[in-house]
ZAMI-930922 format. One record per residue: residue number from 1; residue in one letter; x, y, z of N, C-alpha, C, CB in turn. Coordinates in Angstrom, 1 decimal, always signed. Glycine has a CB too. Example, Ala and Ser with C-alpha at 12.3 -4.5 7.8 and 13.67 -1.06 7.14 Angstrom:
2
NODE|1|A|+13.2|-5.7|+7.8|+12.3|-4.5|+7.8|+13.2|-3.3|+7.8|+11.3|-4.5|+9.0;
NODE|2|S|+12.8|-2.2|+7.1|+13.7|-1.1|+7.1|+12.9|+0.0|+7.9|+14.1|-0.6|+5.7;
***
This chain:
167
NODE|1|M|+18.5|-165.2|-172.2|+17.8|-166.3|-171.8|+18.0|-167.3|-172.9|+16.3|-165.9|-171.4;
NODE|2|I|+18.3|-168.6|-172.6|+18.5|-169.6|-173.6|+17.5|-170.6|-173.4|+19.9|-170.2|-173.5;
NODE|3|R|+16.8|-171.0|-174.4|+15.7|-171.9|-174.4|+15.9|-173.0|-175.8|+14.3|-170.9|-174.6;
NODE|4|I|+15.0|-173.9|-175.5|+15.0|-175.0|-176.6|+14.0|-174.2|-177.8|+14.2|-176.6|-176.0;
NODE|5|A|+14.3|-174.5|-179.1|+13.6|-173.9|-180.0|+12.2|-174.8|-180.1|+14.5|-173.8|-181.4;
NODE|6|T|+11.2|-174.1|-180.5|+9.8|-174.6|-180.7|+9.3|-174.3|-182.3|+8.9|-173.8|-179.6;
NODE|7|P|+8.3|-175.0|-182.8|+8.0|-174.8|-184.1|+7.6|-173.4|-184.4|+7.0|-175.7|-184.6;
NODE|8|D|+7.1|-172.6|-183.4|+7.0|-171.2|-183.9|+8.3|-170.3|-184.1|+6.1|-170.5|-183.0;
NODE|9|D|+9.5|-171.0|-183.9|+10.6|-170.3|-184.2|+11.2|-170.5|-185.5|+11.6|-170.4|-183.3;
NODE|10|V|+10.7|-171.5|-186.2|+11.0|-171.7|-187.4|+11.3|-170.6|-188.5|+10.1|-172.5|-187.8;
NODE|11|P|+10.1|-169.8|-188.6|+10.5|-168.8|-189.7|+11.8|-167.7|-189.1|+9.0|-167.9|-190.1;
NODE|12|V|+11.8|-167.5|-187.8|+13.2|-166.8|-187.5|+14.3|-167.5|-187.5|+13.1|-166.2|-186.2;
NODE|13|I|+14.3|-168.8|-187.5|+15.4|-169.5|-187.4|+16.0|-169.5|-189.0|+15.1|-171.1|-186.6;
NODE|14|L|+15.0|-169.7|-189.9|+15.3|-169.5|-191.3|+15.9|-168.1|-191.6|+14.1|-169.7|-192.2;
NODE|15|E|+15.4|-167.0|-190.8|+15.9|-165.7|-191.2|+17.5|-165.6|-190.8|+15.0|-164.5|-190.3;
NODE|16|L|+17.5|-166.1|-189.6|+19.0|-166.1|-189.0|+19.7|-167.0|-189.8|+19.1|-166.7|-187.4;
NODE|17|I|+19.3|-168.2|-190.4|+20.3|-168.9|-191.4|+20.6|-168.1|-192.7|+19.8|-170.3|-191.8;
NODE|18|H|+19.8|-167.4|-193.2|+19.9|-166.4|-194.1|+21.0|-165.3|-193.9|+18.6|-165.8|-194.2;
NODE|19|D|+20.9|-164.8|-192.5|+21.6|-163.8|-192.3|+23.1|-164.5|-192.0|+21.0|-163.0|-191.2;
NODE|20|L|+23.4|-165.4|-191.4|+24.6|-166.2|-191.2|+25.2|-166.4|-192.6|+24.3|-167.7|-190.5;
NODE|21|A|+24.4|-166.9|-193.6|+24.9|-167.1|-194.9|+25.5|-165.9|-195.5|+24.0|-167.7|-195.8;
NODE|22|E|+24.7|-164.7|-195.5|+25.2|-163.4|-195.8|+26.5|-163.2|-195.3|+24.4|-162.4|-195.3;
NODE|23|Y|+26.6|-163.4|-193.9|+27.9|-162.8|-193.2|+29.0|-163.8|-193.8|+27.9|-162.9|-191.3;
NODE|24|E|+28.7|-165.0|-193.9|+29.7|-166.0|-194.4|+30.1|-166.0|-196.1|+29.2|-167.4|-193.9;
NODE|25|K|+29.5|-164.9|-196.5|+29.5|-164.6|-197.8|+29.4|-165.8|-199.0|+30.7|-163.7|-198.0;
NODE|26|A|+28.1|-166.5|-198.6|+27.7|-167.5|-199.4|+26.1|-167.6|-199.3|+28.4|-168.7|-198.9;
NODE|27|P|+25.6|-166.4|-199.6|+24.1|-166.6|-199.5|+23.4|-167.6|-200.5|+23.4|-165.2|-199.8;
NODE|28|Q|+24.0|-167.5|-201.7|+23.4|-168.6|-202.5|+23.4|-170.0|-202.1|+24.1|-168.6|-203.6;
NODE|29|E|+24.0|-170.3|-201.4|+24.2|-171.8|-200.9|+22.9|-172.0|-200.0|+25.7|-172.0|-200.0;
NODE|30|V|+22.0|-171.3|-199.3|+20.9|-171.5|-198.6|+19.7|-172.1|-199.5|+20.7|-170.3|-197.9;
NODE|31|Q|+19.5|-173.2|-199.3|+18.3|-173.8|-200.0|+17.3|-174.3|-199.2|+18.6|-174.9|-200.9;
NODE|32|V|+17.2|-174.5|-197.6|+16.4|-175.0|-196.8|+15.2|-174.1|-196.9|+17.0|-175.1|-195.6;
NODE|33|T|+14.1|-174.7|-196.6|+12.8|-174.0|-196.6|+12.4|-174.3|-195.2|+11.8|-174.5|-197.7;
NODE|34|E|+11.3|-173.3|-194.8|+10.6|-173.4|-193.4|+9.9|-175.0|-193.4|+9.4|-172.1|-193.1;
NODE|35|E|+9.4|-175.6|-194.4|+9.0|-176.9|-194.3|+10.0|-177.8|-193.9|+8.6|-177.2|-195.6;
NODE|36|Q|+11.0|-177.7|-194.6|+12.3|-178.7|-194.1|+12.8|-178.4|-192.9|+13.5|-178.6|-195.0;
NODE|37|L|+12.8|-177.2|-192.4|+13.2|-177.0|-191.1|+12.4|-177.6|-190.1|+13.3|-175.8|-190.9;
NODE|38|R|+11.0|-177.2|-190.2|+10.0|-177.8|-189.3|+10.1|-179.3|-189.2|+8.5|-177.3|-189.6;
NODE|39|D|+10.3|-180.0|-190.3|+10.3|-181.4|-190.3|+11.6|-181.8|-189.7|+10.3|-181.9|-191.8;
NODE|40|T|+12.7|-181.3|-190.0|+13.9|-181.6|-189.5|+14.1|-181.5|-187.8|+14.9|-180.7|-190.3;
NODE|41|L|+13.7|-180.4|-187.5|+13.7|-180.1|-185.9|+12.5|-180.8|-185.2|+13.7|-178.4|-185.5;
NODE|42|F|+11.5|-180.8|-185.8|+10.2|-181.2|-184.8|+9.4|-182.3|-185.5|+9.1|-179.9|-184.6;
NODE|43|G|+9.8|-182.9|-186.7|+9.3|-184.0|-187.3|+9.2|-185.4|-186.2|+10.1|-184.3|-188.6;
NODE|44|D|+9.0|-186.6|-187.0|+8.7|-187.7|-185.9|+10.0|-188.3|-185.4|+7.7|-188.9|-186.5;
NODE|45|S|+11.0|-188.2|-186.0|+12.5|-188.5|-185.7|+13.3|-187.4|-185.7|+13.2|-189.4|-186.7;
NODE|46|P|+13.4|-186.5|-184.8|+14.5|-185.4|-185.1|+15.9|-185.7|-184.7|+14.2|-184.3|-184.4;
NODE|47|A|+16.6|-185.5|-185.6|+18.1|-185.7|-185.4|+19.0|-184.5|-185.1|+18.6|-186.3|-186.6;
NODE|48|V|+18.2|-183.3|-185.4|+18.9|-182.0|-185.4|+18.0|-181.2|-184.5|+19.2|-181.4|-186.9;
NODE|49|F|+19.0|-180.4|-183.5|+18.1|-179.7|-182.4|+18.6|-178.2|-182.3|+18.4|-180.5|-180.9;
NODE|50|A|+18.0|-177.4|-181.9|+18.1|-176.0|-181.9|+17.8|-175.4|-180.6|+17.2|-175.4|-183.0;
NODE|51|H|+18.6|-174.3|-180.3|+18.5|-173.3|-178.9|+18.3|-172.0|-179.5|+19.9|-173.3|-177.8;
NODE|52|I|+17.6|-171.3|-178.7|+17.3|-169.8|-179.1|+17.8|-169.0|-177.9|+15.8|-169.5|-179.4;
NODE|53|A|+18.7|-168.0|-178.2|+18.9|-166.9|-177.2|+17.9|-165.7|-177.4|+20.3|-166.4|-177.4;
NODE|54|E|+17.5|-165.4|-176.4|+16.6|-164.3|-176.5|+17.0|-163.0|-175.5|+15.2|-165.0|-176.1;
NODE|55|D|+16.8|-161.9|-176.0|+17.1|-160.6|-175.4|+16.0|-159.8|-175.4|+18.2|-159.9|-176.0;
NODE|56|E|+15.6|-159.6|-174.2|+14.3|-158.7|-173.9|+13.2|-159.2|-174.8|+14.6|-157.0|-174.1;
NODE|57|G|+12.9|-160.5|-174.9|+11.8|-161.0|-175.6|+12.0|-161.2|-177.0|+10.8|-160.2|-175.4;
NODE|58|E|+13.2|-160.9|-177.6|+13.3|-160.9|-179.0|+14.4|-161.9|-179.3|+13.6|-159.5|-179.5;
NODE|59|V|+14.5|-162.6|-180.4|+15.4|-163.6|-180.6|+16.7|-162.9|-181.0|+14.9|-164.7|-181.7;
NODE|60|A|+17.6|-163.4|-180.3|+18.9|-162.5|-180.5|+19.9|-163.6|-181.4|+19.7|-162.1|-178.7;
NODE|61|G|+19.9|-164.9|-181.3|+20.6|-165.9|-182.1|+20.2|-167.2|-181.8|+22.0|-165.9|-181.9;
NODE|62|F|+20.9|-168.3|-182.4|+20.5|-169.3|-182.3|+21.9|-170.5|-182.5|+19.3|-169.4|-183.2;
NODE|63|A|+21.7|-171.6|-182.0|+22.6|-172.7|-182.1|+21.9|-173.9|-182.7|+23.2|-173.1|-180.8;
NODE|64|M|+22.4|-174.4|-183.9|+21.8|-175.6|-184.2|+22.8|-176.7|-184.3|+21.1|-175.5|-185.4;
NODE|65|W|+22.6|-177.9|-183.6|+23.5|-178.8|-183.6|+22.8|-180.3|-183.7|+24.3|-178.6|-182.4;
NODE|66|F|+23.8|-181.3|-183.8|+23.4|-182.7|-183.9|+24.4|-183.4|-183.0|+23.4|-183.3|-185.5;
NODE|67|L|+24.1|-184.7|-182.8|+25.1|-185.7|-182.3|+26.0|-186.3|-183.2|+24.4|-186.8|-181.7;
NODE|68|N|+27.2|-186.3|-182.7|+28.2|-187.0|-183.6|+28.8|-188.2|-182.5|+29.5|-185.9|-184.3;
NODE|69|Y|+29.7|-188.9|-183.1|+30.2|-190.2|-182.2|+31.7|-190.2|-182.6|+29.3|-191.9|-182.5;
NODE|70|S|+32.3|-190.5|-181.3|+33.8|-190.8|-181.3|+34.1|-192.2|-181.1|+34.6|-190.1|-180.3;
NODE|71|T|+34.5|-192.8|-182.0|+35.0|-194.3|-182.0|+36.2|-194.3|-180.9|+35.6|-194.8|-183.5;
NODE|72|W|+37.1|-193.4|-180.8|+38.2|-193.4|-180.1|+37.7|-193.2|-178.5|+39.3|-192.2|-180.6;
NODE|73|R|+36.8|-192.3|-178.1|+36.2|-192.1|-176.9|+35.2|-193.1|-176.6|+35.7|-190.7|-176.8;
NODE|74|G|+34.5|-193.6|-177.6|+33.2|-194.5|-177.2|+32.0|-193.8|-176.8|+33.5|-195.5|-176.1;
NODE|75|T|+31.8|-192.6|-177.1|+30.7|-192.0|-176.7|+30.2|-190.8|-177.7|+31.1|-191.4|-175.3;
NODE|76|H|+29.0|-190.3|-177.6|+28.5|-189.3|-178.4|+29.2|-188.0|-178.0|+27.1|-189.1|-178.4;
NODE|77|G|+29.2|-187.0|-179.1|+29.6|-185.7|-178.7|+28.3|-184.8|-179.4|+31.3|-185.3|-179.4;
NODE|78|I|+28.6|-183.5|-179.4|+27.8|-182.4|-180.0|+28.5|-181.9|-181.1|+27.4|-181.2|-179.1;
NODE|79|Y|+28.1|-181.8|-182.4|+28.6|-181.1|-183.4|+27.9|-179.8|-183.7|+28.7|-181.9|-184.4;
NODE|80|L|+28.3|-178.7|-183.5|+27.5|-177.5|-183.5|+27.7|-177.0|-185.2|+28.2|-176.3|-182.4;
NODE|81|E|+26.3|-177.1|-185.7|+26.5|-176.9|-187.1|+26.3|-175.3|-187.2|+25.3|-177.8|-187.9;
NODE|82|D|+25.5|-174.7|-186.5|+25.5|-173.0|-186.8|+25.3|-172.5|-185.3|+24.0|-172.3|-187.9;
NODE|83|L|+26.1|-171.4|-185.3|+25.9|-170.5|-184.1|+25.9|-169.1|-184.7|+27.2|-170.6|-183.0;
NODE|84|Y|+24.8|-168.2|-184.5|+24.8|-167.1|-184.8|+24.1|-166.1|-183.8|+24.3|-167.2|-186.0;
NODE|85|V|+24.5|-165.0|-183.7|+24.0|-164.0|-183.0|+23.8|-162.8|-183.9|+24.9|-163.7|-181.9;
NODE|86|R|+22.7|-162.0|-183.7|+22.5|-161.0|-184.6|+23.6|-159.7|-184.4|+21.1|-160.5|-184.4;
NODE|87|P|+24.1|-159.2|-185.4|+25.3|-158.4|-185.3|+25.2|-157.2|-184.0|+25.7|-157.8|-186.8;
NODE|88|D|+24.0|-156.6|-184.1|+23.8|-155.6|-183.1|+23.5|-155.9|-181.7|+22.7|-154.9|-183.6;
NODE|89|L|+23.5|-157.4|-181.4|+23.4|-157.8|-180.2|+24.6|-158.6|-179.6|+22.4|-158.4|-180.1;
NODE|90|R|+25.8|-158.9|-180.7|+26.9|-159.3|-180.2|+27.7|-158.6|-179.2|+27.6|-159.5|-181.2;
NODE|91|G|+28.4|-159.5|-178.3|+29.1|-159.0|-177.2|+28.1|-158.7|-176.0|+29.9|-157.7|-177.7;
NODE|92|G|+27.0|-159.2|-176.1|+26.1|-159.2|-175.0|+25.9|-160.4|-174.2|+24.9|-158.7|-175.4;
NODE|93|G|+26.9|-161.5|-174.5|+27.0|-162.8|-173.8|+26.2|-163.8|-174.3|+26.7|-162.8|-172.6;
NODE|94|H|+25.4|-163.6|-175.5|+24.5|-164.6|-176.1|+25.2|-165.8|-176.5|+23.8|-164.1|-177.4;
NODE|95|G|+26.3|-165.5|-177.5|+26.9|-166.7|-177.9|+27.7|-167.6|-176.9|+27.8|-166.3|-179.0;
NODE|96|K|+28.1|-166.9|-176.0|+28.7|-167.6|-174.9|+27.5|-168.4|-174.0|+29.5|-166.7|-174.0;
NODE|97|A|+26.3|-168.0|-173.9|+25.3|-168.6|-173.3|+24.7|-169.7|-174.0|+24.5|-167.8|-173.0;
NODE|98|L|+24.8|-169.7|-175.3|+24.6|-170.7|-176.2|+25.6|-171.9|-176.1|+24.5|-170.1|-177.4;
NODE|99|L|+26.7|-171.5|-176.1|+27.9|-172.7|-176.1|+27.9|-173.0|-174.5|+29.7|-172.1|-176.8;
NODE|100|T|+27.6|-172.2|-173.7|+27.4|-172.8|-172.2|+26.2|-174.0|-172.0|+26.9|-171.5|-171.2;
NODE|101|E|+25.3|-173.6|-172.7|+24.1|-174.5|-172.8|+24.5|-175.9|-173.3|+23.1|-173.9|-173.7;
NODE|102|L|+25.1|-175.8|-174.5|+25.6|-177.1|-175.2|+26.5|-177.7|-174.4|+26.3|-177.0|-176.6;
NODE|103|A|+27.6|-177.0|-173.7|+28.6|-177.6|-172.8|+28.0|-178.5|-171.8|+29.3|-176.5|-172.3;
NODE|104|R|+26.8|-177.7|-171.1|+26.2|-178.4|-170.1|+25.4|-179.8|-170.4|+25.3|-177.4|-169.5;
NODE|105|I|+24.9|-179.6|-171.6|+24.3|-180.9|-172.1|+25.3|-182.0|-172.2|+23.7|-180.8|-173.4;
NODE|106|C|+26.3|-181.6|-172.9|+27.5|-182.6|-172.9|+27.8|-183.2|-171.6|+28.8|-182.0|-173.4;
NODE|107|V|+28.0|-182.3|-170.6|+28.5|-182.8|-169.3|+27.4|-183.6|-168.7|+28.9|-181.6|-168.4;
NODE|108|E|+26.2|-183.2|-168.7|+24.9|-183.9|-168.1|+24.8|-185.2|-168.7|+23.5|-183.1|-168.2;
NODE|109|R|+25.2|-185.4|-170.3|+24.9|-186.7|-170.9|+26.2|-187.6|-171.0|+24.2|-186.4|-172.3;
NODE|110|G|+27.2|-187.1|-170.4|+28.3|-187.9|-170.5|+29.0|-187.7|-171.9|+27.9|-189.5|-170.2;
NODE|111|Y|+28.7|-187.0|-172.8|+29.5|-186.7|-174.0|+30.8|-186.0|-173.8|+28.7|-185.8|-175.0;
NODE|112|Q|+31.8|-186.3|-174.5|+33.2|-185.8|-174.2|+33.6|-184.8|-175.2|+34.2|-186.8|-174.3;
NODE|113|R|+32.7|-184.6|-176.3|+33.3|-183.4|-177.2|+32.1|-182.5|-177.8|+34.1|-184.0|-178.6;
NODE|114|L|+32.5|-181.2|-177.9|+31.8|-180.2|-178.5|+32.5|-179.7|-179.5|+31.4|-179.1|-177.7;
NODE|115|E|+32.1|-179.9|-180.8|+32.9|-179.5|-181.9|+32.3|-178.6|-182.9|+33.4|-180.7|-182.6;
NODE|116|W|+32.9|-177.9|-183.7|+32.2|-176.8|-184.7|+33.5|-176.5|-185.6|+31.5|-175.1|-184.0;
NODE|117|S|+33.1|-176.0|-186.7|+34.1|-175.3|-187.9|+33.8|-174.0|-187.7|+33.9|-175.7|-189.7;
NODE|118|V|+34.8|-173.2|-188.2|+34.8|-171.8|-188.3|+35.5|-171.4|-189.4|+35.2|-171.0|-187.2;
NODE|119|L|+35.3|-170.5|-190.2|+36.0|-169.9|-191.2|+37.2|-169.4|-191.0|+35.4|-169.1|-191.8;
NODE|120|N|+38.3|-169.8|-191.8|+39.6|-169.3|-191.3|+39.8|-167.7|-191.3|+40.8|-170.0|-192.3;
NODE|121|W|+38.9|-166.8|-192.0|+39.0|-165.4|-192.1|+38.1|-164.9|-190.9|+38.6|-164.8|-193.6;
NODE|122|N|+37.4|-165.6|-190.3|+36.4|-165.1|-189.1|+37.2|-164.9|-187.7|+35.2|-166.2|-188.9;
NODE|123|E|+38.0|-164.0|-187.8|+38.9|-163.6|-186.7|+38.1|-163.4|-185.3|+39.7|-162.3|-187.1;
NODE|124|P|+37.3|-162.4|-185.5|+36.4|-162.2|-184.2|+35.8|-163.5|-183.6|+35.0|-161.1|-184.5;
NODE|125|A|+35.4|-164.6|-184.3|+34.8|-165.8|-183.8|+35.9|-166.6|-183.4|+33.8|-166.4|-184.6;
NODE|126|I|+37.1|-166.7|-184.1|+38.2|-167.3|-183.5|+38.5|-166.8|-182.2|+39.2|-167.1|-184.3;
NODE|127|R|+38.8|-165.5|-182.0|+39.3|-165.0|-180.8|+38.2|-165.1|-179.7|+39.7|-163.6|-181.1;
NODE|128|F|+37.0|-165.3|-180.0|+35.8|-165.7|-179.0|+36.0|-167.1|-178.6|+34.3|-165.7|-179.7;
NODE|129|Y|+36.1|-168.1|-179.6|+36.1|-169.4|-179.2|+37.5|-169.7|-178.5|+35.8|-170.4|-180.4;
NODE|130|R|+38.7|-169.1|-178.8|+39.9|-169.3|-178.1|+39.7|-168.8|-176.7|+41.0|-168.7|-178.8;
NODE|131|S|+38.9|-167.8|-176.5|+38.9|-167.1|-175.1|+38.0|-168.1|-174.3|+38.1|-165.4|-175.2;
NODE|132|L|+37.1|-169.0|-174.7|+36.5|-170.0|-173.9|+37.4|-171.3|-173.8|+35.2|-170.3|-174.5;
NODE|133|G|+38.4|-171.3|-174.4|+39.4|-172.4|-174.0|+39.5|-173.5|-175.3|+38.9|-173.1|-172.5;
NODE|134|A|+38.6|-173.1|-176.4|+38.5|-174.2|-177.7|+39.7|-173.8|-178.3|+37.1|-173.9|-178.9;
NODE|135|G|+40.2|-174.7|-179.0|+41.5|-174.8|-179.8|+41.3|-175.4|-181.1|+42.5|-175.5|-179.1;
NODE|136|P|+41.9|-174.9|-182.3|+41.6|-175.3|-183.5|+42.2|-176.8|-183.6|+42.1|-174.3|-184.6;
NODE|137|M|+41.6|-177.8|-184.7|+42.2|-179.1|-185.0|+43.0|-178.7|-186.2|+41.2|-180.3|-185.3;
NODE|138|D|+44.3|-178.2|-185.9|+45.0|-177.9|-187.1|+45.4|-178.8|-188.0|+46.0|-177.2|-186.9;
NODE|139|E|+45.6|-180.1|-187.5|+46.0|-181.4|-188.3|+45.0|-181.9|-189.2|+46.3|-182.5|-187.4;
NODE|140|W|+43.7|-181.2|-189.1|+42.6|-181.9|-189.8|+42.0|-181.0|-190.8|+41.5|-182.2|-188.9;
NODE|141|T|+41.8|-181.6|-192.1|+41.0|-180.7|-193.0|+39.6|-181.4|-193.3|+41.8|-180.6|-194.4;
NODE|142|T|+38.5|-180.5|-193.3|+37.4|-180.8|-193.7|+37.2|-181.1|-195.1|+36.5|-179.9|-193.2;
NODE|143|F|+36.6|-182.3|-195.4|+36.3|-182.6|-196.9|+34.8|-182.6|-196.9|+36.9|-184.2|-197.5;
NODE|144|R|+34.2|-182.4|-198.1|+32.7|-182.4|-198.3|+32.3|-182.7|-199.7|+32.0|-181.0|-197.9;
NODE|145|L|+31.4|-183.6|-200.0|+30.9|-183.9|-201.2|+29.4|-183.2|-201.1|+30.9|-185.5|-201.5;
NODE|146|T|+29.1|-182.5|-202.3|+27.7|-181.9|-202.6|+27.5|-181.9|-203.9|+27.6|-180.7|-202.2;
NODE|147|D|+26.1|-181.7|-204.4|+25.8|-181.6|-205.7|+26.2|-182.5|-206.6|+26.3|-180.6|-206.0;
NODE|148|E|+26.6|-182.4|-207.8|+27.1|-183.3|-208.9|+28.0|-184.4|-208.3|+27.8|-182.4|-210.2;
NODE|149|P|+29.1|-183.9|-207.8|+30.0|-185.0|-207.2|+29.5|-185.9|-206.3|+31.1|-184.6|-206.6;
NODE|150|L|+28.7|-185.6|-205.4|+27.8|-186.4|-204.4|+26.9|-187.4|-205.3|+26.8|-185.4|-203.5;
NODE|151|R|+26.2|-186.8|-206.2|+25.4|-187.6|-207.2|+26.1|-188.6|-207.9|+24.8|-186.7|-208.2;
NODE|152|R|+27.2|-188.2|-208.6|+28.1|-188.9|-209.4|+28.5|-190.4|-208.4|+29.5|-187.8|-209.7;
NODE|153|L|+29.2|-190.1|-207.5|+29.7|-191.1|-206.6|+28.5|-191.8|-206.0|+30.5|-190.5|-205.4;
NODE|154|G|+27.4|-191.2|-205.6|+26.2|-192.1|-205.3|+25.6|-193.1|-206.2|+25.1|-191.3|-205.0;
NODE|155|R|+25.9|-192.8|-207.6|+25.4|-193.6|-208.6|+26.5|-194.6|-209.0|+24.8|-192.8|-209.6;
NODE|156|A|+27.5|-194.6|-208.6|+28.8|-195.5|-208.9|+28.5|-196.8|-208.5|+30.2|-195.1|-208.1;
NODE|157|P|+29.0|-197.8|-209.2|+28.9|-199.2|-208.5|+29.6|-199.4|-207.3|+29.3|-200.3|-209.5;
NODE|158|V|+29.1|-200.0|-206.3|+29.6|-200.5|-205.2|+30.9|-201.5|-205.2|+28.5|-201.2|-204.5;
NODE|159|A|+32.0|-201.2|-204.6|+33.0|-202.0|-204.8|+32.6|-203.6|-204.6|+34.1|-201.4|-203.7;
NODE|160|A|+33.5|-204.6|-205.2|+33.3|-205.8|-205.2|+33.0|-206.5|-203.7|+34.2|-206.4|-205.8;
NODE|161|G|+32.1|-207.2|-203.5|+31.9|-207.7|-202.2|+31.2|-206.9|-201.2|+33.2|-207.9|-201.6;
NODE|162|Q|+30.8|-205.6|-201.8|+30.2|-204.7|-200.9|+28.7|-204.5|-201.3|+31.1|-203.4|-200.9;
NODE|163|E|+28.2|-205.1|-202.4|+27.0|-204.7|-202.8|+26.1|-204.8|-201.9|+26.6|-205.3|-203.7;
NODE|164|G|+25.1|-203.7|-201.8|+23.9|-203.8|-200.8|+24.3|-203.4|-199.3|+23.3|-205.4|-200.7;
NODE|165|A|+25.7|-203.3|-199.1|+25.8|-202.8|-197.7|+25.7|-201.5|-197.5|+27.0|-203.2|-197.2;
NODE|166|S|+25.2|-201.4|-196.4|+24.8|-200.1|-195.9|+24.6|-199.9|-194.4|+23.6|-199.7|-196.5;
NODE|167|R|+24.9|-198.8|-193.7|+24.7|-198.8|-192.4|+23.3|-198.4|-192.0|+25.6|-198.0|-191.7;
***
């Protein structure tokens, strides 16, 4: 069963985030707290959403996502930030059910893209995504600013003629 996450799911979502980080060999990267998750998902203006996969009343996995936008298509899409199914429940259709629900939301709302990233070494996930008809964006490389490089750039003077400009 797939359902929209509720505030009561926050502790298990955080647990699954930690499990995912462990699987992706980056447990030290997780800094989010239950309070942050609760505010992000269920605060006054949530911009991030989550769905839960259940198996016999137990949480089997989750998908966390947000809207992105394509200037070329002129419409929103969904960016899947995290998809995780507990290892002992993989192969039971939970991941496919979560992706199917997100695809249904896209179709229902007129969104034209469902996108996500996958680590190059994660062959089981890559095979799974390809089996659904998804393909890699081989010509694109993801860039990211975090921590000190982000702070340094954020403190830099804005280019001439751009002072105070923001979206």
